[in-house]
ZAMARGU-4260 file (C-alpha; in steps of 0.2 Angstrom, whole numbers, plus 5000, padded with zeros to 4 digits):
<rodrens>
0) 5182/5112/4637 | 5177/5094/4639 | 5164/5086/4627 | 5150/5077/4637 | 5140/5068/4624
5) 5136/5066/4606 | 5121/5058/4598 | 5118/5052/4580 | 5106/5060/4569 | 5094/5049/4560
10) 5090/5048/4541 | 5073/5057/4538 | 5067/5043/4526 | 5052/5039/4537 | 5047/5057/4537
15) 5045/5057/4519 | 5035/5040/4519 | 5023/5048/4532 | 5021/5063/4522 | 5017/5053/4506
20) 5005/5042/4516 | 4996/5057/4523 | 4994/5065/4506 | 4988/5049/4499 | 4975/5047/4513
25) 4969/5065/4511 | 4966/5062/4493 | 4955/5047/4497 | 4967/5033/4496 | 4960/5024/4511
30) 4945/5013/4508 | 4939/5013/4526 | 4934/5029/4536 | 4938/5020/4552 | 4954/5023/4562
35) 4965/5008/4566 | 4967/5005/4584 | 4985/5000/4580 | 4989/5018/4576 | 4981/5027/4591
40) 4984/5028/4609 | 4972/5033/4623 | 4978/5039/4639 | 4970/5046/4655 | 4973/5063/4662
45) 4967/5067/4680 | 4963/5085/4676 | 4961/5097/4661 | 4978/5107/4658 | 4975/5125/4663
50) 4987/5131/4649 | 4998/5124/4636 | 5009/5139/4637 | 5026/5132/4642 | 5029/5147/4653
55) 5013/5148/4662 | 5007/5130/4665 | 5008/5124/4683 | 4999/5107/4683 | 5006/5089/4681
60) 4993/5086/4668 | 4999/5100/4657 | 5017/5094/4659 | 5012/5077/4652 | 5005/5084/4636
65) 5019/5097/4634 | 5032/5083/4635 | 5024/5074/4621 | 5022/5090/4610 | 5039/5098/4613
70) 5057/5095/4617 | 5071/5104/4626 | 5090/5103/4623 | 5090/5087/4633 | 5078/5073/4636
75) 5075/5057/4645 | 5074/5039/4640 | 5059/5029/4644 | 5068/5023/4660 | 5074/5040/4665
80) 5092/5041/4658 | 5097/5058/4652 | 5100/5059/4633 | 5102/5073/4620 | 5086/5081/4614
85) 5087/5096/4602 | 5105/5097/4606 | 5115/5083/4598 | 5131/5087/4608 | 5137/5099/4621
90) 5153/5105/4630 | 5155/5111/4648 | 5169/5122/4653 | 5181/5116/4667 | 5174/5128/4680
95) 5156/5121/4676 | 5150/5139/4671 | 5149/5139/4652 | 5138/5126/4642 | 5139/5126/4623
100) 5126/5117/4614 | 5126/5111/4596 | 5108/5109/4589 | 5103/5096/4577 | 5102/5102/4559
105) 5087/5092/4556 | 5077/5098/4571 | 5061/5106/4565 | 5044/5113/4571 | 5028/5105/4567
110) 5025/5117/4552 | 5042/5113/4544 | 5052/5128/4551 | 5069/5124/4557 | 5073/5125/4576
115) 5087/5137/4579 | 5097/5144/4593 | 5088/5161/4594 | 5072/5152/4598 | 5079/5146/4614
120) 5086/5163/4618 | 5069/5171/4615 | 5060/5157/4626 | 5073/5159/4640 | 5071/5178/4640
125) 5052/5177/4640 | 5053/5164/4655 | 5062/5176/4666 | 5053/5192/4661 | 5043/5199/4676
130) 5028/5201/4665 | 5027/5183/4661 | 5026/5179/4680 | 5032/5161/4677 | 5033/5150/4693
135) 5045/5139/4683 | 5057/5154/4681 | 5066/5145/4695 | 5073/5132/4682 | 5085/5146/4676
140) 5089/5153/4693 | 5107/5148/4691 | 5109/5157/4674 | 5119/5173/4674 | 5108/5188/4678
145) 5092/5177/4679 | 5087/5181/4696 | 5090/5200/4694 | 5079/5200/4679 | 5065/5191/4688
150) 5064/5205/4701 | 5066/5219/4688 | 5084/5224/4692 | 5090/5220/4675 | 5083/5218/4657
155) 5079/5201/4649 | 5092/5205/4636 | 5106/5203/4649 | 5102/5185/4653 | 5117/5174/4651
160) 5111/5165/4635 | 5117/5169/4617 | 5115/5161/4600 | 5132/5160/4592 | 5124/5155/4576
165) 5108/5146/4570 | 5114/5129/4578 | 5125/5135/4592 | 5118/5140/4609 | 5129/5146/4624
170) 5123/5147/4642 | 5133/5155/4656 | 5129/5151/4674 | 5133/5161/4690 | 5137/5145/4700
175) 5141/5127/4695 | 5125/5117/4694 | 5128/5098/4691 | 5110/5095/4688 | 5108/5109/4675
180) 5106/5097/4660 | 5092/5089/4669 | 5083/5105/4671 | 5083/5107/4652 | 5071/5093/4650
185) 5057/5103/4658 | 5044/5110/4646 | 5048/5128/4653 | 5065/5127/4645 | 5058/5121/4628
190) 5061/5133/4613 | 5047/5145/4607 | 5041/5147/4589 | 5044/5166/4588 | 5034/5169/4573
195) 5019/5161/4581 | 5021/5171/4597 | 5023/5187/4587 | 5007/5183/4576 | 4996/5177/4590
200) 5003/5185/4606 | 4998/5175/4622 | 4985/5165/4611 | 5000/5156/4603 | 4997/5142/4614
205) 4979/5138/4609 | 4978/5122/4600 | 4974/5130/4583 | 4989/5141/4584 | 5002/5130/4594
210) 5018/5126/4584 | 5028/5112/4592 | 5045/5104/4590 | 5042/5087/4598 | 5035/5070/4592
215) 5017/5077/4592 | 5007/5093/4589 | 4991/5097/4597 | 4977/5094/4584 | 4962/5098/4596
220) 4958/5104/4613 | 4941/5098/4618 | 4939/5109/4634 | 4937/5099/4650 | 4936/5083/4640
225) 4951/5078/4630 | 4967/5084/4621 | 4970/5076/4604 | 4988/5075/4598 | 4994/5070/4580
230) 5011/5064/4575 | 5023/5077/4569 | 5031/5071/4553 | 5044/5084/4554 | 5051/5078/4571
235) 5069/5074/4569 | 5067/5056/4576 | 5050/5053/4569 | 5055/5036/4562 | 5056/5030/4580
240) 5038/5036/4584 | 5024/5023/4583 | 5007/5030/4586 | 5000/5042/4574 | 4987/5049/4586
245) 4987/5051/4605 | 4971/5056/4614 | 4972/5062/4632 | 4955/5059/4641 | 4951/5070/4656
250) 4945/5058/4669 | 4944/5056/4687 | 4954/5040/4693 | 4938/5031/4697 | 4932/5034/4679
255) 4949/5029/4672 | 4947/5012/4680 | 4930/5009/4672 | 4936/5015/4655 | 4952/5004/4656
260) 4941/4989/4660 | 4930/4993/4645 | 4945/4993/4634 | 4943/5012/4630 | 4960/5017/4638
265) 4977/5010/4635 | 4986/5019/4650 | 4979/5027/4665 | 4987/5042/4674 | 4984/5035/4691
270) 4975/5021/4700 | 4960/5024/4711 | 4964/5020/4729 | 4948/5011/4732 | 4951/4999/4717
275) 4969/4996/4720 | 4967/4980/4730 | 4955/4972/4718 | 4966/4977/4703 | 4981/4969/4711
280) 4972/4952/4710 | 4962/4955/4694 | 4975/4963/4683 | 4993/4960/4690 | 5001/4961/4673
285) 4993/4977/4669 | 4995/4986/4686 | 5012/4995/4686 | 5019/5001/4703 | 5036/5008/4705
290) 5046/5019/4716 | 5044/5038/4713 | 5054/5053/4718 | 5042/5060/4731 | 5039/5060/4750
295) 5024/5063/4760 | 5027/5072/4777 | 5020/5082/4791 | 5029/5099/4794 | 5031/5109/4810
300) 5028/5128/4810 | 5045/5133/4818 | 5040/5151/4819 | 5031/5146/4835 | 5044/5146/4849
305) 5036/5132/4859 | 5038/5121/4844 | 5055/5128/4838 | 5063/5127/4855 | 5057/5109/4859
310) 5066/5097/4848 | 5062/5083/4860 | 5044/5085/4857 | 5046/5085/4838 | 5056/5069/4840
315) 5044/5061/4851 | 5030/5064/4839 | 5040/5056/4825 | 5045/5041/4835 | 5027/5037/4840
320) 5021/5035/4822 | 5021/5017/4816 | 5026/5020/4798 | 5025/5002/4793 | 5006/5002/4797
325) 5004/5018/4789 | 5012/5012/4772 | 5005/4995/4772 | 4988/4996/4780 | 4982/5013/4779
330) 4989/5017/4761 | 4992/4999/4755 | 4997/5003/4737 | 5016/5000/4737 | 5021/5015/4747
335) 5037/5013/4757 | 5039/5019/4775 | 5050/5034/4775 | 5064/5036/4789 | 5073/5049/4778
340) 5070/5065/4768 | 5078/5061/4751 | 5070/5046/4742 | 5080/5032/4736 | 5084/5032/4718
345) 5092/5049/4717 | 5107/5050/4705 | 5125/5050/4714 | 5117/5050/4731 | 5114/5038/4746
350) 5098/5042/4755 | 5101/5045/4774 | 5090/5039/4788 | 5084/5043/4805 | 5094/5035/4819
355) 5079/5024/4824 | 5075/5017/4807 | 5080/4999/4813 | 5072/5000/4830 | 5057/4990/4833
360) 5041/5000/4835 | 5040/4995/4854 | 5058/5003/4856 | 5052/5019/4847 | 5037/5021/4857
365) 5047/5019/4873 | 5059/5032/4868 | 5044/5043/4862 | 5037/5042/4879 | 5053/5047/4888
370) 5056/5062/4877 | 5038/5067/4878 | 5039/5068/4897 | 5056/5077/4896 | 5048/5090/4884
375) 5036/5094/4898 | 5021/5084/4894 | 5011/5070/4902 | 4994/5064/4909 | 4992/5079/4919
380) 4998/5091/4906 | 4993/5083/4889 | 4999/5091/4873 | 4987/5103/4864 | 4991/5104/4846
385) 4982/5106/4829 | 4985/5095/4813 | 4980/5103/4797 | 4977/5093/4781 | 4967/5096/4765
390) 4950/5088/4762 | 4952/5078/4746 | 4965/5064/4742 | 4963/5052/4757 | 4973/5064/4769
395) 4960/5062/4782 | 4962/5043/4783 | 4980/5046/4787 | 4977/5060/4799 | 4965/5049/4809
400) 4977/5035/4809 | 4991/5046/4816 | 4979/5054/4829 | 4976/5036/4835 | 4994/5032/4836
405) 4998/5048/4846 | 4983/5045/4858 | 4989/5027/4861 | 5008/5030/4863 | 5008/5047/4871
410) 4990/5050/4878 | 4985/5066/4870 | 4972/5069/4856 | 4978/5080/4842 | 4964/5092/4835
415) 4961/5088/4817 | 4958/5103/4805 | 4953/5100/4787 | 4953/5113/4774 | 4952/5116/4755
420) 4970/5114/4748 | 4972/5132/4743 | 4966/5138/4760 | 4978/5126/4769 | 4993/5131/4758
425) 4989/5149/4761 | 4989/5146/4780 | 5005/5136/4779 | 5014/5150/4769 | 5007/5164/4781
430) 5015/5154/4796 | 5002/5162/4808 | 4990/5149/4814 | 4997/5133/4808 | 5006/5121/4820
435) 5007/5104/4812 | 5002/5102/4794 | 5003/5089/4780 | 5012/5091/4764 | 5021/5082/4751
440) 5036/5085/4739 | 5040/5077/4722 | 5057/5081/4714 | 5057/5092/4699 | 5073/5084/4693
445) 5084/5069/4699 | 5095/5077/4711 | 5096/5078/4730 | 5095/5096/4731 | 5077/5097/4724
450) 5073/5089/4741 | 5086/5098/4752 | 5081/5115/4747 | 5066/5113/4758 | 5077/5114/4773
455) 5087/5128/4767 | 5085/5145/4776 | 5076/5158/4766 | 5071/5146/4752 | 5053/5149/4746
460) 5050/5130/4747 | 5055/5130/4766 | 5038/5130/4773 | 5043/5126/4791 | 5055/5141/4794
465) 5068/5128/4799 | 5086/5136/4801 | 5102/5127/4805 | 5118/5137/4800 | 5128/5121/4798
470) 5115/5114/4785 | 5115/5131/4776 | 5134/5131/4775 | 5134/5113/4768 | 5121/5117/4755
475) 5131/5133/4750 | 5147/5122/4748 | 5137/5110/4738 | 5130/5124/4727 | 5148/5129/4722
480) 5157/5112/4721 | 5162/5105/4704 | 5168/5089/4711 | 5153/5077/4712 | 5160/5066/4726
485) 5163/5081/4737 | 5146/5088/4733 | 5138/5072/4737 | 5147/5072/4754 | 5140/5089/4758
490) 5122/5085/4753 | 5122/5069/4763 | 5129/5077/4779 | 5116/5091/4777 | 5102/5078/4776
495) 5108/5069/4792 | 5109/5085/4802 | 5092/5091/4797 | 5084/5074/4800 | 5090/5074/4818
500) 5083/5091/4820 | 5066/5085/4815 | 5059/5100/4807 | 5048/5088/4797 | 5041/5070/4800
505) 5044/5060/4784 | 5030/5047/4783 | 5031/5037/4767 | 5039/5038/4750 | 5028/5039/4735
510) 5026/5026/4721 | 5019/5028/4704 | 5004/5018/4699 | 4997/5015/4682 | 4986/5003/4672
515) 4995/4999/4656 | 4986/4988/4643 | 4994/4971/4640 | 4997/4975/4622 | 5006/4991/4625
520) 5025/4989/4624 | 5039/5001/4629 | 5033/5006/4646 | 5047/5007/4659 | 5047/5012/4677
525) 5053/5030/4678 | 5057/5039/4695 | 5050/5056/4689 | 5035/5047/4682 | 5037/5055/4664
530) 5030/5043/4651 | 5033/5049/4634 | 5020/5043/4621 | 5034/5042/4608 | 5042/5027/4617
535) 5026/5017/4617 | 5020/5005/4604 | 5007/4992/4602 | 5011/4973/4600 | 5004/4969/4583
540) 4997/4951/4583 | 4995/4943/4566 | 4980/4933/4562 | 4979/4915/4556
</rodrens>
């Protein structure tokens, strides 16, 4: 066994101070009924969380709240480095299959109960239980027996997790998974307060019942308007938490900008597209733009033989798109043109690129015209094809721009079809009527496989039906490879091959966009765009 990491626990002195202060305040110790702005943080949220059940939530918005309220075995620093969470140390067997975690003895729930290993076992079993129907069960796919349990072939008690004692948890994997520790930062892998679940059933996740183990607990859920968090004085690292109260205000991006300008928000979830250019000039120090692990792309429905068997056409359509114009003029919010599939910034990986990345656009168009002709199309036989996109989010603007690029370079006019997102996604998944469609993918964790799974045959995330035996072979080798350098080589080759096959047209890489008040300290660019409230603090300016 080899030890991976050890973290120091902290003295709980400030916990006692906070409890004493809270008791003093409750007894009327404060002369003012007003809340100090220094101790509260106001954040934006672009939608109301559909659930605060760690196993049933699906939205990004719910994830932000749950990361403030809970903590898994591992966690991230403000800038995205993996660190211990509830587990203060762990060991991994030489074959990469057995993880043994030692939990912090001072880890506690928001009601003061200790966090123990059996609560992780209960949570992981519930996550993979078929009745839970958790979309996030995939985060434990590599755990022994997990997939068999999800489909009902085995019982949850057969999952490869065990509490060796109150503070020792052992997890057994079916295959080596180098990014496994990152998965344990996801809210779906947080522990569950078993007593609360037993008492309240599925209502355990309501604000009035929810017991949490992170830096905050949910004090109030104002449906559709706001979620109010209060500081958890029992949190093991409470002495490094600054804000006593965090309020997530449910607002559209446009409303966020107005509230931020009025001084009612400290941190926006996004930046409205129409306001970006003005804000860049007006508030350059408060506008935070940084690379994100996400790619915007057009996919081909390769169940249709005329698309599957015509790689020259697919390549021609990709070549004819001016990605620089798309990123800089059509989007114009810092997005980076994408000539690859896996974004830059992935740990232990060098992103690969299409062979024509360094060509001029004139050279690309000339090659596109040659391939278009060889594919059987021209002025007398123009391509007839549909492009589907969803109505909201500026996707039409992109589609119209690409329609014009294809018209100018190749002489055909693509038929644009806009649909509600759920309808579009259902059509993409059915693979019956779609031809070309818009989608995007953001990494669930910082590893190349979270993107390359989309080109793996049979993977539920492969929405193009792309299949290349060599790519599948390389991804299989990577899945069982313990040596990180060798695994990296397999993944990079898989990306290179899939790029040349053109099952998708990568268009641009995402960036994160936030407005952060000048007096808020502790914000750091984070590729996964997770920004924990516990790392933020307000600069206190003393008077004369």
